C-alpha positions as CSV (number, residue, x, y, z in Angstrom):
1,X,-33.6,-4.8,24.6
2,X,-30.4,-6.6,23.8
3,X,-30.7,-10.6,23.7
4,X,-27.3,-11.3,24.8
5,X,-25.1,-8.1,27.0
6,X,-21.6,-9.0,28.2
7,X,-20.6,-6.3,30.3
8,X,-17.1,-5.7,31.1
9,X,-16.6,-9.2,32.1
10,X,-13.2,-10.2,33.7
11,X,-12.1,-13.6,34.2
12,X,-8.3,-14.8,35.9
13,X,-6.7,-18.0,36.1
14,X,-3.9,-17.2,38.6
15,X,-2.4,-14.6,37.7
16,X,-3.2,-14.7,33.8
17,X,-6.1,-12.7,32.7
18,X,-7.8,-14.7,30.3
19,X,-10.9,-12.1,29.3
20,X,-10.0,-8.6,29.9
21,X,-12.9,-6.3,30.6
22,X,-14.9,-7.7,27.4
23,X,-17.8,-6.1,26.0
24,X,-20.4,-6.9,23.4
25,X,-23.9,-7.4,22.7
26,X,-26.3,-9.0,20.5
27,X,-29.7,-8.7,18.8
28,X,-32.1,-10.9,18.1
29,X,-31.9,-12.8,15.0
30,X,-28.2,-12.2,14.3
31,X,-25.4,-14.8,13.9
32,X,-22.4,-13.6,15.5
33,X,-19.1,-15.2,14.3
34,X,-16.5,-15.0,17.2
35,X,-12.8,-15.5,15.8
36,X,-9.7,-15.5,17.8
37,X,-6.4,-17.1,17.8
38,X,-5.8,-19.9,20.3
39,X,-5.6,-18.4,23.9
40,X,-7.5,-15.3,22.6
41,X,-10.4,-16.1,25.5
42,X,-13.2,-17.3,23.1
43,X,-13.6,-20.7,25.0
44,X,-13.6,-19.2,28.4
45,X,-16.1,-16.4,27.7
46,X,-18.6,-19.0,26.3
47,X,-18.3,-20.8,29.6
48,X,-18.8,-17.8,31.1
49,X,-21.9,-16.9,29.2
50,X,-23.1,-20.3,29.7
51,X,-22.3,-20.7,33.3
52,X,-19.8,-23.3,33.8
53,X,-17.3,-20.6,34.7
54,X,-17.8,-17.9,37.4
55,X,-17.4,-14.4,36.5
56,X,-14.4,-12.3,38.4
57,X,-15.9,-9.1,37.4
58,X,-18.5,-7.8,35.3
59,X,-22.0,-9.7,34.4
60,X,-23.5,-11.2,31.4
61,X,-27.3,-10.5,30.9
62,X,-29.3,-13.2,28.9
63,X,-32.9,-11.8,27.6
64,X,-32.7,-9.7,30.2
65,X,-31.8,-12.4,32.8
66,X,-28.5,-11.7,34.7
67,X,-26.0,-14.7,34.8
68,X,-25.0,-14.3,38.3
69,X,-28.0,-13.9,40.1
70,X,-30.4,-15.6,38.0
71,X,-28.5,-18.6,36.4
72,X,-31.4,-20.9,36.0
73,X,-33.6,-18.4,34.0
74,X,-30.5,-17.5,31.7
75,X,-29.5,-21.2,30.9
76,X,-33.1,-21.9,30.1
77,X,-32.4,-19.3,27.3
78,X,-29.4,-20.9,26.2
79,X,-28.3,-24.0,23.8
80,X,-24.5,-25.1,24.0
81,X,-23.0,-27.2,21.4
82,X,-19.6,-27.9,22.5
83,X,-16.5,-28.6,20.9
84,X,-16.1,-32.0,22.8
85,X,-18.9,-34.3,22.0
86,X,-21.4,-34.5,24.7
87,X,-23.1,-37.8,24.0
88,X,-24.0,-41.3,25.6
89,X,-22.8,-43.7,22.9
90,X,-24.6,-46.9,23.9
91,X,-28.2,-45.2,24.3
92,X,-29.8,-44.4,20.5
93,X,-30.1,-40.8,19.4
94,X,-33.1,-40.3,20.2
95,X,-32.9,-41.1,24.0
96,X,-30.1,-39.0,24.1
97,X,-32.3,-35.9,23.0
98,X,-34.8,-36.9,25.3
99,X,-32.1,-37.5,28.2
100,X,-30.9,-33.6,27.3
101,X,-35.0,-32.3,26.8
102,X,-35.6,-33.6,30.1
103,X,-32.9,-31.6,31.7
104,X,-34.6,-28.8,30.6
105,X,-37.8,-29.7,32.3
106,X,-39.6,-30.8,28.8
107,X,-41.9,-34.0,29.7
108,X,-44.9,-35.5,28.0
109,X,-46.1,-34.9,24.6
110,X,-44.2,-31.6,24.4
111,X,-40.8,-33.5,25.2
112,X,-41.8,-36.0,22.4
113,X,-42.7,-33.9,19.8
114,X,-39.4,-31.2,20.0
115,X,-37.1,-34.3,20.3
116,X,-38.9,-35.2,16.8
117,X,-38.2,-31.7,16.0
118,X,-34.8,-31.4,16.8
119,X,-33.5,-34.8,15.0
120,X,-35.5,-33.5,12.0
121,X,-33.5,-30.2,11.7
122,X,-30.1,-32.0,12.0
123,X,-31.1,-34.6,9.4
124,X,-31.0,-38.1,11.8
125,X,-34.4,-38.9,11.8
126,X,-34.2,-41.9,10.0
127,X,-31.3,-43.2,12.4
128,X,-33.0,-42.1,15.5
129,X,-32.9,-45.3,16.9
130,X,-29.1,-46.3,16.3
131,X,-26.9,-46.0,18.8
132,X,-24.0,-42.8,18.2
133,X,-21.3,-45.5,18.8
134,X,-22.3,-46.6,15.4
135,X,-22.3,-43.2,13.6
136,X,-19.6,-41.0,11.6
137,X,-18.3,-38.3,13.1
138,X,-20.3,-35.9,11.4
139,X,-23.3,-37.8,12.4
140,X,-22.2,-37.3,16.0
141,X,-21.7,-33.7,15.4
142,X,-25.5,-33.3,14.3
143,X,-26.4,-35.4,17.1
144,X,-24.5,-32.8,19.3
145,X,-27.1,-30.0,17.9
146,X,-29.8,-31.8,18.0
147,X,-29.1,-32.3,22.0
148,X,-28.7,-28.6,22.1
149,X,-31.3,-27.2,20.5
150,X,-34.1,-29.6,21.6
151,X,-35.6,-27.0,24.5
152,X,-36.2,-24.1,21.7
153,X,-33.2,-21.8,23.3
154,X,-33.5,-18.2,22.1
155,X,-29.7,-18.3,21.9
156,X,-27.6,-21.0,20.5
157,X,-23.9,-21.3,21.4
158,X,-22.0,-23.3,18.7
159,X,-18.2,-23.8,19.5
160,X,-16.2,-25.6,16.5
161,X,-19.5,-27.6,15.4
162,X,-17.5,-29.1,12.4
163,X,-14.1,-29.4,13.6
164,X,-13.0,-32.8,12.0
165,X,-15.7,-33.8,9.9
166,X,-16.3,-34.1,6.4
167,X,-17.4,-31.6,3.7
168,X,-20.6,-33.3,3.3
169,X,-21.4,-33.0,6.8
170,X,-19.9,-29.5,7.5
171,X,-22.4,-28.1,4.6
172,X,-25.1,-30.0,6.1
173,X,-24.3,-28.2,9.5
174,X,-24.0,-25.0,8.0
175,X,-27.4,-25.0,6.5
176,X,-29.0,-26.5,9.8
177,X,-27.4,-23.4,11.3
178,X,-29.0,-21.1,8.5
179,X,-32.4,-22.5,8.8
180,X,-32.4,-22.3,12.9
181,X,-31.5,-18.5,12.4
182,X,-34.5,-18.6,9.9
183,X,-36.5,-19.5,12.4
184,X,-35.2,-17.2,15.0
185,X,-32.7,-18.2,16.8
186,X,-29.8,-16.1,17.9
187,X,-26.3,-18.0,17.3
188,X,-22.8,-17.6,18.6
189,X,-20.5,-19.0,16.2
190,X,-17.3,-20.0,16.4
191,X,-14.9,-21.8,14.1
192,X,-11.3,-22.3,12.8
193,X,-12.6,-22.3,9.6
194,X,-12.6,-18.4,8.1
195,X,-14.7,-19.3,5.2
196,X,-17.9,-20.9,7.4
197,X,-17.9,-17.5,9.5
198,X,-17.5,-15.4,6.3
199,X,-20.2,-17.3,4.6
200,X,-23.4,-17.4,7.5
201,X,-22.2,-14.6,9.8
202,X,-24.2,-11.4,10.1
203,X,-21.6,-9.9,12.2
204,X,-17.9,-10.9,13.1
205,X,-16.1,-10.4,16.8
206,X,-12.2,-10.7,16.7
207,X,-10.8,-11.2,19.8
208,X,-7.1,-11.2,20.9
209,X,-5.5,-11.6,24.3
210,X,-8.7,-11.7,26.2
211,X,-10.1,-8.3,24.3
212,X,-12.6,-7.8,21.5
213,X,-10.3,-5.8,19.4
214,X,-12.8,-5.5,16.4
215,X,-16.1,-6.1,15.3
216,X,-18.7,-5.6,12.3
217,X,-19.9,-7.0,9.2
218,X,-17.3,-7.9,6.9
219,X,-17.6,-5.0,4.9
220,X,-17.3,-2.9,8.5
221,X,-14.1,-4.6,9.1
222,X,-12.6,-4.0,6.0
223,X,-13.3,0.1,6.3
224,X,-12.2,-0.3,9.8
225,X,-8.4,-1.2,8.8
226,X,-8.2,0.4,5.4
227,X,-7.4,-3.0,3.5
228,X,-6.5,-2.5,0.0
229,X,-8.2,-4.5,-2.9
230,X,-6.4,-5.9,-5.7
231,X,-7.4,-5.9,-9.2
232,X,-6.1,-8.9,-11.6
233,X,-6.1,-8.2,-15.5
234,X,-5.5,-10.7,-17.8
235,X,-4.0,-9.6,-20.9
236,X,-3.0,-11.3,-24.4
237,X,-1.7,-10.2,-27.9
238,X,0.1,-7.2,-26.7
239,X,3.9,-6.1,-27.2
240,X,6.9,-5.8,-24.4
241,X,7.0,-2.1,-25.5
242,X,2.8,-1.7,-25.3
243,X,2.7,-3.3,-21.9
244,X,5.8,-1.2,-20.3
245,X,4.1,1.9,-21.7
246,X,0.8,1.0,-20.1
247,X,2.0,-0.4,-16.6
248,X,4.0,3.3,-16.4
249,X,1.0,5.3,-17.3
250,X,-1.1,2.8,-14.5
251,X,1.7,3.5,-11.7
252,X,1.2,7.1,-12.5
253,X,-2.4,7.1,-11.8
254,X,-3.6,8.7,-8.2
255,X,-5.8,5.6,-7.2
256,X,-3.3,3.2,-8.3
257,X,-1.0,1.9,-5.4
258,X,1.2,-0.3,-7.1
259,X,1.0,-2.5,-10.1
260,X,3.2,-5.9,-10.9
261,X,3.9,-8.0,-13.9
262,X,3.3,-11.7,-13.9
263,X,3.2,-12.9,-17.1
264,X,0.4,-12.7,-19.2
265,X,-1.3,-11.1,-15.9
266,X,-1.3,-7.6,-14.4
267,X,-1.6,-7.3,-10.5
268,X,-3.1,-3.7,-9.5
269,X,-3.6,-2.7,-5.9
270,X,-6.3,0.1,-5.1
271,X,-7.6,1.6,-2.2
272,X,-10.6,-0.6,-0.8
273,X,-13.6,0.9,-2.2
274,X,-11.9,2.9,-4.9
275,X,-13.7,2.9,-8.5
276,X,-10.9,3.0,-11.2
277,X,-12.1,-0.1,-13.5
278,X,-13.0,2.4,-16.2
279,X,-9.8,4.1,-16.3
280,X,-7.6,0.9,-16.0
281,X,-9.4,-0.2,-19.1
282,X,-9.1,3.1,-20.8
283,X,-5.4,3.3,-20.3
284,X,-4.8,-0.4,-21.5
285,X,-6.7,0.5,-24.7
286,X,-4.9,3.5,-25.0
287,X,-1.9,1.5,-25.3
288,X,-3.4,-1.2,-27.5
289,X,-3.1,-3.8,-24.6
290,X,-5.8,-6.1,-25.4
291,X,-7.7,-7.5,-22.0
292,X,-8.9,-11.1,-21.8
293,X,-10.4,-10.4,-18.0
294,X,-10.7,-8.5,-15.4
295,X,-11.6,-8.8,-11.7
296,X,-11.6,-7.5,-8.8
297,X,-10.5,-8.9,-5.1
298,X,-11.5,-7.4,-1.7
299,X,-9.2,-8.5,1.1
300,X,-10.8,-11.9,2.8
301,X,-11.9,-12.8,6.2
302,X,-8.4,-14.3,7.0
303,X,-6.3,-11.3,5.8
304,X,-8.5,-9.1,7.6
305,X,-7.7,-11.2,10.6
306,X,-4.2,-11.5,10.1
307,X,-4.0,-7.8,9.8
308,X,-5.8,-7.0,13.1
309,X,-3.9,-9.4,15.5
310,X,-0.7,-10.3,13.4
311,X,-1.5,-14.3,13.5
312,X,-2.6,-17.1,11.9
313,X,-6.3,-18.4,13.4
314,X,-4.8,-21.9,13.6
315,X,-1.8,-20.7,15.5
């Protein structure tokens, strides 16, 4: 059974449909990167999963329990790291984690031990008795995560957990996400930083206008939209005539869609997955065009996103 099943959920705000019959499932142990431009319905979806917004139609199942019919059971299995910090700045970091642990029914020795564990996971053990008011933005983000994981939820939902922080703190958070996943947590991760989603996700879902328009691994997304690859060839010590003749033959090759000359670099466009590098090297060698380097670039996640939505992620 899937640990999370979103089944045909619908959410309207007056006449505006924010989430339009959305369905997807998560298996235990996944890191599911959820992407979409502003207004795509990501935050609304998250709020329905955690029970902060009622579901107009459809249902969501968390570890076999219905969000509509068993909200307390579903919430016990969920940990939310919200985009907006949810901290009490005038009590210690440890007291913040203790407070949220108590809300989930932890007490006594179990509460203390799991608070220790949560603070250690985010690297705040040495600062646990300091108040968040004295913390940097990155440390506050890490404490936000500790508060969400103290009750050891099976699913952790992270909504823009690295927004507005420095690269060191961002790397620390991403490493914490990987460790939580390695230890068994299933994670939904939203971000406006495409490289983060690409680096940590086992599967990616892309939303637009309230619908899920594509999902799969990054490689599966490439295959779905048929994106082309680029091959960049750096050349040297060749005459214009030699290069011109080589380019003409490359353009006639059935697997080469396009060739562009950029100084000492040739840029070739090939269908994604097409294996023609040996042919390219053979043609260049035949025309006595020496190759300094050659590399293949697959379309980035940002390119895939633009192709699918026609919009920048930060629109």
